[in-house]
Backbone as CSV, one residue per row, in Angstrom:
resi,resn,N_x,N_y,N_z,CA_x,CA_y,CA_z,C_x,C_y,C_z
1,UNK,-17.986,62.532,-66.982,-17.049,63.457,-67.575,-16.293,62.822,-68.727
2,UNK,-15.992,61.528,-68.616,-15.276,60.847,-69.688,-16.066,60.932,-70.991
3,UNK,-17.388,60.845,-70.887,-18.213,60.949,-72.092,-18.102,62.328,-72.721
4,UNK,-17.878,63.343,-71.912,-17.726,64.699,-72.433,-16.426,64.832,-73.216
5,UNK,-15.408,64.053,-72.872,-14.135,64.089,-73.583,-14.200,63.361,-74.918
6,UNK,-15.081,62.396,-75.031,-15.134,61.548,-76.207,-15.265,62.320,-77.514
7,UNK,-16.242,63.214,-77.692,-16.354,63.919,-78.970,-15.123,64.769,-79.285
8,UNK,-14.549,65.399,-78.281,-13.377,66.236,-78.496,-12.195,65.408,-78.977
9,UNK,-11.935,64.294,-78.315,-10.781,63.490,-78.658,-10.985,62.703,-79.941
10,UNK,-12.219,62.295,-80.218,-12.483,61.624,-81.485,-12.304,62.572,-82.659
11,UNK,-12.572,63.837,-82.433,-12.349,64.841,-83.460,-10.890,64.813,-83.897
12,UNK,-9.994,64.694,-82.932,-8.573,64.600,-83.257,-8.263,63.356,-84.066
13,UNK,-8.924,62.248,-83.746,-8.703,61.010,-84.486,-9.164,61.129,-85.924
14,UNK,-10.231,61.863,-86.159,-10.751,61.968,-87.520,-9.907,62.874,-88.392
15,UNK,-9.107,63.745,-87.794,-8.275,64.668,-88.551,-7.029,63.980,-89.074
16,UNK,-6.538,62.990,-88.350,-5.283,62.358,-88.711,-5.391,61.529,-89.975
17,UNK,-4.344,61.571,-90.767,-4.274,60.745,-91.958,-3.957,59.314,-91.606
18,UNK,-3.270,59.102,-90.515,-2.909,57.803,-89.967,-1.898,57.065,-90.824
19,UNK,-1.304,56.066,-90.232,-0.305,55.265,-90.924,-0.019,54.016,-90.119
20,UNK,0.915,53.199,-90.589,1.263,51.971,-89.894,2.102,52.271,-88.669
21,UNK,2.032,51.372,-87.697,2.874,51.516,-86.519,4.316,51.322,-86.935
22,UNK,5.204,51.957,-86.261,6.621,51.806,-86.562,7.394,52.924,-85.931
23,UNK,8.690,52.924,-86.197,9.522,53.976,-85.632,9.559,55.149,-86.587
24,UNK,10.213,56.199,-86.152,10.340,57.369,-87.005,9.423,58.472,-86.555
25,UNK,9.011,59.334,-87.499,8.164,60.461,-87.132,6.910,59.995,-86.411
26,UNK,6.502,60.775,-85.451,5.300,60.437,-84.706,5.588,59.670,-83.436
27,UNK,6.849,59.303,-83.231,7.218,58.571,-82.021,7.677,59.550,-80.953
28,UNK,6.762,60.357,-80.500,7.023,61.308,-79.431,6.748,60.614,-78.111
29,UNK,7.691,60.709,-77.193,7.480,60.090,-75.887,6.482,60.908,-75.082
30,UNK,5.501,60.229,-74.532,4.515,60.866,-73.665,4.534,60.162,-72.323
31,UNK,4.386,60.931,-71.258,4.242,60.337,-69.940,2.896,59.624,-69.863
32,UNK,2.829,58.632,-69.009,1.589,57.885,-68.831,0.508,58.770,-68.218
33,UNK,-0.716,58.517,-68.641,-1.869,59.200,-68.059,-2.297,58.532,-66.760
34,UNK,-1.797,57.327,-66.521,-2.234,56.546,-65.373,-3.393,55.624,-65.714
35,UNK,-3.816,55.651,-66.981,-4.925,54.815,-67.456,-4.432,54.097,-68.715
36,UNK,-4.276,52.762,-68.612,-3.680,52.005,-69.717,-4.397,52.219,-71.049
37,UNK,-5.714,52.184,-71.040,-6.461,52.342,-72.293,-6.228,53.723,-72.907
38,UNK,-6.070,54.738,-72.080,-5.800,56.092,-72.577,-4.390,56.172,-73.154
39,UNK,-3.440,55.507,-72.501,-2.077,55.481,-73.031,-2.047,54.775,-74.386
40,UNK,-2.809,53.700,-74.527,-2.882,52.983,-75.806,-3.505,53.852,-76.891
41,UNK,-4.561,54.560,-76.537,-5.212,55.485,-77.486,-4.226,56.546,-77.964
42,UNK,-3.513,57.155,-77.033,-2.566,58.203,-77.401,-1.430,57.653,-78.247
43,UNK,-0.987,56.447,-77.944,0.058,55.802,-78.738,-0.419,55.573,-80.172
44,UNK,-1.657,55.117,-80.317,-2.219,54.912,-81.656,-2.307,56.237,-82.407
45,UNK,-2.705,57.292,-81.708,-2.777,58.617,-82.336,-1.399,59.075,-82.797
46,UNK,-0.377,58.869,-81.975,0.977,59.265,-82.349,1.488,58.477,-83.540
47,UNK,1.168,57.191,-83.561,1.582,56.359,-84.686,0.980,56.880,-85.981
48,UNK,-0.287,57.207,-85.939,-0.957,57.745,-87.120,-0.387,59.106,-87.508
49,UNK,-0.130,59.932,-86.535,0.412,61.266,-86.803,1.783,61.171,-87.462
50,UNK,2.501,60.101,-87.189,3.835,59.915,-87.754,3.860,59.838,-89.265
51,UNK,2.759,59.550,-89.880,2.696,59.435,-91.336,2.252,60.733,-92.017
52,UNK,1.969,61.728,-91.226,1.553,63.013,-91.784,2.764,63.810,-92.246
53,UNK,2.581,64.747,-93.165,3.689,65.633,-93.550,4.193,66.394,-92.323
54,UNK,5.471,66.705,-92.301,6.102,67.323,-91.130,5.373,68.574,-90.663
55,UNK,4.932,69.414,-91.579,4.277,70.664,-91.174,2.937,70.411,-90.495
56,UNK,2.285,69.334,-90.821,1.012,68.964,-90.196,1.246,68.150,-88.935
57,UNK,2.267,67.311,-88.976,2.557,66.392,-87.871,2.826,67.146,-86.570
58,UNK,3.574,68.234,-86.638,3.913,68.973,-85.419,2.658,69.457,-84.699
59,UNK,1.706,69.981,-85.444,0.458,70.447,-84.841,-0.343,69.312,-84.241
60,UNK,-0.373,68.180,-84.935,-1.112,67.025,-84.424,-0.466,66.469,-83.161
61,UNK,0.863,66.419,-83.142,1.552,65.935,-81.952,1.301,66.864,-80.772
62,UNK,1.238,68.164,-81.026,0.929,69.119,-79.954,-0.487,68.882,-79.435
63,UNK,-1.432,68.638,-80.333,-2.816,68.371,-79.929,-2.906,67.074,-79.131
64,UNK,-2.112,66.093,-79.485,-2.102,64.824,-78.752,-1.554,65.042,-77.347
65,UNK,-0.535,65.884,-77.200,-0.013,66.191,-75.866,-1.078,66.894,-75.015
66,UNK,-1.849,67.787,-75.625,-2.942,68.459,-74.906,-3.981,67.427,-74.466
67,UNK,-4.315,66.485,-75.366,-5.277,65.432,-75.030,-4.740,64.571,-73.886
68,UNK,-3.446,64.262,-73.913,-2.830,63.477,-72.846,-2.972,64.197,-71.510
69,UNK,-2.693,65.491,-71.517,-2.807,66.273,-70.287,-4.251,66.286,-69.770
70,UNK,-5.208,66.401,-70.677,-6.620,66.420,-70.281,-7.040,65.070,-69.691
71,UNK,-6.589,63.989,-70.303,-6.934,62.663,-69.796,-6.299,62.412,-68.431
72,UNK,-5.057,62.814,-68.274,-4.393,62.657,-66.980,-5.094,63.501,-65.913
73,UNK,-5.441,64.738,-66.259,-6.129,65.618,-65.306,-7.471,65.030,-64.881
74,UNK,-8.189,64.439,-65.844,-9.475,63.821,-65.511,-9.276,62.664,-64.545
75,UNK,-8.296,61.816,-64.824,-8.033,60.669,-63.949,-7.621,61.142,-62.561
76,UNK,-6.760,62.145,-62.490,-6.311,62.654,-61.194,-7.450,63.316,-60.427
77,UNK,-8.293,64.069,-61.128,-9.423,64.727,-60.469,-10.388,63.695,-59.897
78,UNK,-10.656,62.647,-60.676,-11.536,61.588,-60.180,-10.935,60.913,-58.950
79,UNK,-9.625,60.635,-59.015,-8.962,59.984,-57.882,-8.996,60.859,-56.638
80,UNK,-8.864,62.168,-56.836,-8.811,63.090,-55.698,-10.191,63.376,-55.094
81,UNK,-11.213,63.353,-55.929,-12.516,63.798,-55.439,-13.515,62.670,-55.167
82,UNK,-13.221,61.480,-55.639,-14.171,60.379,-55.486,-13.587,59.283,-54.613
83,UNK,-14.481,58.503,-54.034,-14.060,57.394,-53.185,-14.822,56.132,-53.554
84,UNK,-14.240,55.012,-53.225,-14.906,53.720,-53.343,-15.478,53.422,-54.710
85,UNK,-16.763,53.036,-54.702,-17.425,52.631,-55.942,-17.496,53.771,-56.959
86,UNK,-17.668,54.993,-56.477,-17.755,56.136,-57.393,-16.438,56.322,-58.135
87,UNK,-15.312,56.157,-57.429,-13.999,56.277,-58.072,-13.804,55.159,-59.088
88,UNK,-14.172,53.947,-58.722,-14.030,52.810,-59.628,-14.917,52.985,-60.863
89,UNK,-16.120,53.493,-60.659,-17.029,53.719,-61.774,-16.482,54.795,-62.722
90,UNK,-15.953,55.863,-62.155,-15.387,56.940,-62.983,-14.175,56.443,-63.754
91,UNK,-13.321,55.667,-63.103,-12.135,55.123,-63.785,-12.555,54.159,-64.886
92,UNK,-13.561,53.346,-64.622,-14.071,52.428,-65.639,-14.645,53.167,-66.836
93,UNK,-15.342,54.270,-66.589,-15.901,55.068,-67.688,-14.793,55.699,-68.516
94,UNK,-13.745,56.177,-67.858,-12.619,56.768,-68.585,-11.894,55.704,-69.400
95,UNK,-11.675,54.527,-68.798,-11.059,53.402,-69.527,-11.887,53.045,-70.764
96,UNK,-13.199,52.956,-70.587,-14.081,52.589,-71.702,-14.056,53.641,-72.804
97,UNK,-14.064,54.913,-72.425,-14.024,55.989,-73.421,-12.717,55.944,-74.200
98,UNK,-11.611,55.745,-73.504,-10.313,55.684,-74.186,-10.217,54.452,-75.084
99,UNK,-10.761,53.332,-74.625,-10.761,52.130,-75.456,-11.567,52.371,-76.725
100,UNK,-12.718,52.992,-76.583,-13.563,53.285,-77.742,-12.833,54.214,-78.720
101,UNK,-12.169,55.226,-78.191,-11.434,56.149,-79.056,-10.253,55.452,-79.720
102,UNK,-9.552,54.617,-78.975,-8.437,53.870,-79.553,-8.896,52.925,-80.643
103,UNK,-10.021,52.246,-80.418,-10.575,51.357,-81.438,-10.957,52.138,-82.690
104,UNK,-11.493,53.347,-82.505,-11.873,54.176,-83.656,-10.647,54.558,-84.477
105,UNK,-9.550,54.854,-83.802,-8.315,55.181,-84.515,-7.835,53.958,-85.289
106,UNK,-7.806,52.814,-84.623,-7.292,51.599,-85.266,-8.229,51.036,-86.322
107,UNK,-9.488,51.458,-86.324,-10.421,51.020,-87.367,-10.112,51.662,-88.713
108,UNK,-9.381,52.760,-88.683,-8.968,53.392,-89.944,-7.938,52.477,-90.585
109,UNK,-8.138,52.130,-91.833,-7.283,51.155,-92.509,-5.802,51.512,-92.400
110,UNK,-5.454,52.759,-92.558,-4.055,53.159,-92.533,-3.466,53.143,-91.135
111,UNK,-4.288,53.024,-90.115,-3.804,53.074,-88.730,-3.622,51.707,-88.114
112,UNK,-4.073,50.681,-88.743,-3.970,49.350,-88.155,-2.527,48.986,-87.946
113,UNK,-2.271,48.372,-86.789,-0.884,47.986,-86.441,-0.524,46.675,-87.057
């Protein structure tokens, strides 16, 4: 399932103009997804969104919140429905997908921290 999320969430990364990490616009607090790599990905997305014009930034921040909810729901569903090795494998796949998406965001020159 994590692989199914990858194209959708990467689409969001490609839309952002991105910018340097820092305070100011784009620093919207998000609750943790329960997956460190996913939290890092979302943080990178928010940092990049912070450099967008205000009228664009609001929509991007809303999309990032939707992505956060989807990632958290996936992690919770896996935890609730899987056991043992299957749960660990699903969590590892989600971690890997989020790491890949986070790396893609940070590979954009304007997004590097």
